PADO-262450 format. One line per field, with one value per atom (N, C-alpha, C, O): atom name; x, y, z; residue in three letters. Coordinates in pm, whole numbers. Layout:
BEGIN
name <- [CA|...]
x <- [X|...]
y <- [Y|...]
z <- [Z|...]
resn <- [ala|...]
REM end
This chain:
BEGIN
name <- [N|CA|C|O|N|CA|C|O|N|CA|C|O|N|CA|C|O|N|CA|C|O|N|CA|C|O|N|CA|C|O|N|CA|C|O|N|CA|C|O|N|CA|C|O|N|CA|C|O|N|CA|C|O|N|CA|C|O|N|CA|C|O|N|CA|C|O|N|CA|C|O|N|CA|C|O|N|CA|C|O|N|CA|C|O|N|CA|C|O|N|CA|C|O|N|CA|C|O|N|CA|C|O|N|CA|C|O|N|CA|C|O|N|CA|C|O|N|CA|C|O|N|CA|C|O|N|CA|C|O|N|CA|C|O|N|CA|C|O|N|CA|C|O|N|CA|C|O|N|CA|C|O|N|CA|C|O|N|CA|C|O|N|CA|C|O|N|CA|C|O|N|CA|C|O|N|CA|C|O|N|CA|C|O|N|CA|C|O|N|CA|C|O|N|CA|C|O|N|CA|C|O|N|CA|C|O|N|CA|C|O|N|CA|C|O|N|CA|C|O|N|CA|C|O|N|CA|C|O|N|CA|C|O|N|CA|C|O|N|CA|C|O|N|CA|C|O|N|CA|C|O|N|CA|C|O|N|CA|C|O|N|CA|C|O|N|CA|C|O|N|CA|C|O|N|CA|C|O|N|CA|C|O|N|CA|C|O|N|CA|C|O|N|CA|C|O|N|CA|C|O|N|CA|C|O|N|CA|C|O|N|CA|C|O|N|CA|C|O|N|CA|C|O|N|CA|C|O|N|CA|C|O|N|CA|C|O|N|CA|C|O|N|CA|C|O|N|CA|C|O|N|CA|C|O|N|CA|C|O|N|CA|C|O|N|CA|C|O|N|CA|C|O|N|CA|C|O|N|CA|C|O|N|CA|C|O|N|CA|C|O|N|CA|C|O|N|CA|C|O|N|CA|C|O|N|CA|C|O|N|CA|C|O|N|CA|C|O|N|CA|C|O|N|CA|C|O|N|CA|C|O|N|CA|C|O|N|CA|C|O|N|CA|C|O|N|CA|C|O|N|CA|C|O|N|CA|C|O|N|CA|C|O|N|CA|C|O|N|CA|C|O|N|CA|C|O|N|CA|C|O|N|CA|C|O|N|CA|C|O|N|CA|C|O|N|CA|C|O|N|CA|C|O|N|CA|C|O]
x <- [1212|1343|1382|1308|1551|1613|1689|1754|1683|1707|1878|1960|1877|2039|2063|1997|2150|2210|2245|2205|2334|2435|2326|2363|2195|2097|2048|1991|2111|2020|1881|1810|1874|1766|1699|1577|1733|1722|1607|1625|1488|1396|1271|1207|1269|1187|1023|1006|970|777|719|750|667|570|473|487|329|212|78|-36|111|-19|-135|-154|-244|-347|-332|-441|-218|-182|-176|-205|-142|-52|103|90|185|285|403|390|538|679|712|737|726|793|914|916|1026|1164|1173|1139|1217|1253|1420|1482|1486|1591|1663|1610|1839|1927|1970|2065|1889|1899|1759|1754|1652|1533|1406|1301|1443|1330|1264|1308|1102|1050|968|902|981|881|820|833|670|604|548|452|635|574|418|386|376|221|316|408|273|300|298|360|188|149|240|329|269|377|467|512|535|682|685|763|566|545|588|642|553|542|635|665|735|869|979|1090|951|1086|1159|1132|1285|1396|1446|1527|1444|1455|1509|1489|1581|1599|1444|1400|1407|1279|1179|1118|1166|1000|1097|1052|1195|1307|1321|1378|1234|1245|1459|1534|1473|1658|1714|1662|1876|1951|2020|2127|1972|1985|1918|2004|1828|1715|1747|1723|1779|1818|1845|1801|1917|1970|1857|1866|1739|1622|1549|1494|1502|1451|1267|1238|1161|1070|977|1004|850|873|756|641|759|710|532|469|509|368|338|227|405|383|322|266|336|359|211|132|183|8|-145|-249|-113|-204|-245|-180|-364|-469|-399|-339|-401|-353|-459|-576|-362|-385|-419|-535|-361|-369|-338|-260|-393|-395|-256|-317|-133|-8|-53|-48|-114|-41|69|50|171|219|400|452|433|603|606|514|738|921|1008|1026|1076|1136|1293|1290|1436|1499|1611|1623|1674|1827|1902|1892|1973|2070|2220|2260|2264|2425|2385|2289|2494|2397|2386|2408|2368|2289|2224|2231|2068|1961|1841|1807|1792|1631|1565|1493|1563|1474|1334|1332|1217|1091|1054|1079|987|998|801|727|753|599|498|537|371|245|262|285|261|275|427|494|525|590|714|815|741|805|890|842|1071|1184|1266|1338|1293|1423|1479|1594|1420|1322|1462|1433|1632|1655|1673|1715|1605|1593|1697|1712|1772|1911|1859|1741|1892|1875|1918|1879|1976|2013|1841|1766|1869|1724|1581|1489|1568|1425|1439|1331|1575|1553|1580|1568|1613|1608|1436|1382|1384|1249|1114|1017|1140|1066|1013|1076|866|744|616|510|743|609|627|704|531|574|683|718|770|887|961|1011|1045|1050|1070|1175|941|857|869|889|865|817|930|897]
y <- [-146|-117|-158|-155|-222|-251|-168|-75|-203|-80|-76|-158|125|94|128|206|65|19|173|231|219|379|498|612|471|584|606|546|734|838|909|917|946|976|1120|1118|1212|1374|1412|1515|1359|1430|1330|1234|1365|1178|1316|1414|1243|1380|1238|1140|1203|1173|1268|1367|1197|1263|1179|1156|1145|1121|1171|1055|1247|1216|1116|1061|1050|980|821|717|826|774|727|633|772|709|791|894|754|788|785|669|856|946|955|1062|881|903|967|908|1079|1075|1061|1136|979|950|932|903|969|1105|1054|1107|896|854|924|946|962|999|929|986|736|687|764|864|667|734|625|538|641|523|587|704|501|571|437|381|368|335|375|444|299|284|254|173|349|396|241|180|232|57|-24|-26|-82|-181|-150|-231|-12|23|-70|-160|-8|-110|-227|-291|-257|-409|-472|-553|-451|-404|-395|-448|-357|-244|-357|-477|-275|-423|-389|-299|-409|-399|-575|-663|-580|-697|-780|-895|-694|-760|-778|-884|-641|-740|-805|-821|-824|-919|-1062|-1149|-1076|-1207|-1231|-1329|-1133|-1165|-1132|-1156|-1048|-1058|-1111|-1064|-1256|-1350|-1302|-1312|-1265|-1267|-1100|-1073|-1009|-859|-830|-725|-926|-891|-891|-829|-974|-1010|-947|-871|-927|-850|-883|-984|-789|-835|-914|-946|-930|-1025|-906|-926|-826|-760|-695|-595|-801|-894|-792|-743|-780|-644|-486|-402|-461|-329|-333|-238|-487|-448|-484|-503|-488|-577|-451|-346|-485|-345|-284|-349|-167|-102|-185|-221|-184|-204|-95|-92|-6|99|216|202|347|472|552|656|585|619|788|832|866|1020|1098|1215|1083|1132|1027|995|1013|976|1054|1134|1073|1121|997|885|1110|1048|1158|1274|1032|1101|1063|950|1132|1061|1017|1057|933|825|832|751|927|947|983|1039|929|1000|842|810|791|640|559|471|560|558|611|685|606|684|624|531|642|580|663|758|570|622|592|489|717|707|698|793|557|570|617|657|623|653|544|623|427|258|307|237|380|445|336|362|255|194|283|347|276|338|319|384|199|103|63|20|74|50|161|270|89|182|108|0|251|161|233|351|176|222|279|249|334|365|260|248|219|84|-44|-89|-45|-161|-112|-185|1|124|117|126|94|121|1|-6|-90|-242|-295|-341|-277|-287|-272|-332|-127|-39|-105|-209|-134|-136|-148|-205|-24|-29|-156|-252|-118|-231|-276|-393|-155|-175|-211|-306|-211|-258|-391|-418|-484|-574|-650|-768|-623|-732|-855|-940]
z <- [-1049|-1085|-982|-883|-972|-826|-752|-799|-617|-528|-485|-444|-534|-558|-394|-325|-362|-228|-178|-77|-282|-241|-237|-208|-266|-250|-88|3|-119|17|-12|-113|83|130|58|73|2|6|75|141|83|155|250|207|329|420|507|580|444|520|614|546|707|716|764|836|684|624|770|729|921|985|904|865|834|766|662|651|552|446|522|462|636|732|626|548|631|550|529|463|586|544|441|408|362|224|150|90|127|106|-42|-144|-36|-162|-162|-86|-236|-253|-400|-507|-361|-471|-573|-632|-636|-767|-803|-924|-741|-800|-741|-710|-727|-689|-567|-512|-526|-401|-333|-390|-227|-72|-74|-111|-9|74|133|80|289|345|460|557|388|588|652|647|726|906|1001|1088|920|1060|1002|1086|927|830|890|970|875|927|1085|1117|1168|1335|1340|1430|1215|1231|1220|1308|1075|1069|1184|1187|1227|1354|1341|1351|1311|1296|1437|1415|1566|1713|1715|1631|1847|1822|1921|1909|1989|2076|1939|1921|1825|1805|1656|1542|1691|1581|1616|1550|1780|1835|1858|1851|1876|1928|1846|1737|1843|1745|1692|1654|1667|1589|1456|1369|1415|1319|1307|1190|1359|1340|1169|1121|1084|993|883|777|924|852|795|876|665|630|590|525|638|606|484|369|572|477|380|420|300|202|217|181|281|241|401|419|462|642|555|626|422|371|331|331|288|217|279|215|486|447|566|573|655|687|787|872|785|930|1071|1084|1135|1288|1342|1384|1354|1449|1371|1276|1399|1419|1385|1359|1367|1442|1368|1254|1545|1533|1574|1541|1631|1668|1735|1842|1558|1526|1516|1500|1523|1526|1497|1546|1338|1299|1392|1432|1396|1443|1368|1319|1358|1234|1360|1476|1310|1366|1266|1182|1299|1264|1100|1048|1054|871|825|708|879|821|821|735|994|1000|1023|931|1077|1154|1264|1226|1387|1418|1505|1582|1445|1466|1632|1694|1682|1782|1803|1777|1855|1804|1889|1999|1865|1947|2084|2176|2133|2167|2221|2145|2299|2348|2273|2337|2196|2099|1999|1906|2046|2015|1990|1914|2059|2060|1842|1834|1729|1604|1512|1464|1504|1405|1251|1209|1189|1002|943|971|863|824|682|673|593|517|387|271|436|355|332|245|494|452|446|409|480|399|308|250|197|68|10|-113|69|53|43|-58|151|127|118|164|9|-147|-137|-157|-103|-120|-256|-286|-318|-462|-560|-560|-637|-740|-805|-794|-909|-952|-867|-927|-702|-655|-577|-520|-578|-492|-592|-564|-702|-814|-861|-944]
resn <- [met|met|met|met|pro|pro|pro|pro|ala|ala|ala|ala|glu|glu|glu|glu|pro|pro|pro|pro|ser|ser|ser|ser|ala|ala|ala|ala|leu|leu|leu|leu|pro|pro|pro|pro|arg|arg|arg|arg|arg|arg|arg|arg|leu|leu|leu|leu|thr|thr|thr|thr|val|val|val|val|asp|asp|asp|asp|thr|thr|thr|thr|asp|asp|asp|asp|ala|ala|ala|ala|gln|gln|gln|gln|thr|thr|thr|thr|leu|leu|leu|leu|ser|ser|ser|ser|ile|ile|ile|ile|glu|glu|glu|glu|trp|trp|trp|trp|thr|thr|thr|thr|asp|asp|asp|asp|gly|gly|gly|gly|his|his|his|his|arg|arg|arg|arg|thr|thr|thr|thr|asp|asp|asp|asp|phe|phe|phe|phe|pro|pro|pro|pro|leu|leu|leu|leu|asp|asp|asp|asp|gly|gly|gly|gly|leu|leu|leu|leu|arg|arg|arg|arg|arg|arg|arg|arg|ala|ala|ala|ala|cys|cys|cys|cys|pro|pro|pro|pro|cys|cys|cys|cys|ala|ala|ala|ala|glu|glu|glu|glu|cys|cys|cys|cys|met|met|met|met|gly|gly|gly|gly|gly|gly|gly|gly|his|his|his|his|glu|glu|glu|glu|his|his|his|his|met|met|met|met|gly|gly|gly|gly|thr|thr|thr|thr|leu|leu|leu|leu|pro|pro|pro|pro|asp|asp|asp|asp|pro|pro|pro|pro|val|val|val|val|val|val|val|val|phe|phe|phe|phe|arg|arg|arg|arg|leu|leu|leu|leu|pro|pro|pro|pro|ala|ala|ala|ala|leu|leu|leu|leu|met|met|met|met|arg|arg|arg|arg|trp|trp|trp|trp|glu|glu|glu|glu|lys|lys|lys|lys|val|val|val|val|arg|arg|arg|arg|val|val|val|val|asp|asp|asp|asp|pro|pro|pro|pro|val|val|val|val|gly|gly|gly|gly|ser|ser|ser|ser|tyr|tyr|tyr|tyr|ala|ala|ala|ala|val|val|val|val|arg|arg|arg|arg|ile|ile|ile|ile|arg|arg|arg|arg|trp|trp|trp|trp|asp|asp|asp|asp|asp|asp|asp|asp|gly|gly|gly|gly|his|his|his|his|asp|asp|asp|asp|ser|ser|ser|ser|gly|gly|gly|gly|ile|ile|ile|ile|tyr|tyr|tyr|tyr|thr|thr|thr|thr|trp|trp|trp|trp|lys|lys|lys|lys|arg|arg|arg|arg|leu|leu|leu|leu|arg|arg|arg|arg|ala|ala|ala|ala|thr|thr|thr|thr|cys|cys|cys|cys|pro|pro|pro|pro|cys|cys|cys|cys|asp|asp|asp|asp|ala|ala|ala|ala|cys|cys|cys|cys|ser|ser|ser|ser|ser|ser|ser|ser]
REM end
């Protein structure tokens, strides 16, 4: 299923037991991100290696790697109507994950094939 760039989230759930952030989109699609993969794919300038790389999408393999860390106190805050900021257990919180970016990096088999 190709990603619909205009799709918006209907519901977002963080499940620390399952170590996932799940998004139900308005077009009916569901995305389940592994928390550790999202942390590794942080879109901030520091994690991306500078402002010039911030538009680059992460390698999809990052969402299939074994977790390096277990995330217990993840907090997700809205950023306007276009994104969320994730506050991680390690204190990092400068990544702004836009809905467009999250939908474009959906790691499900239908979207990543």
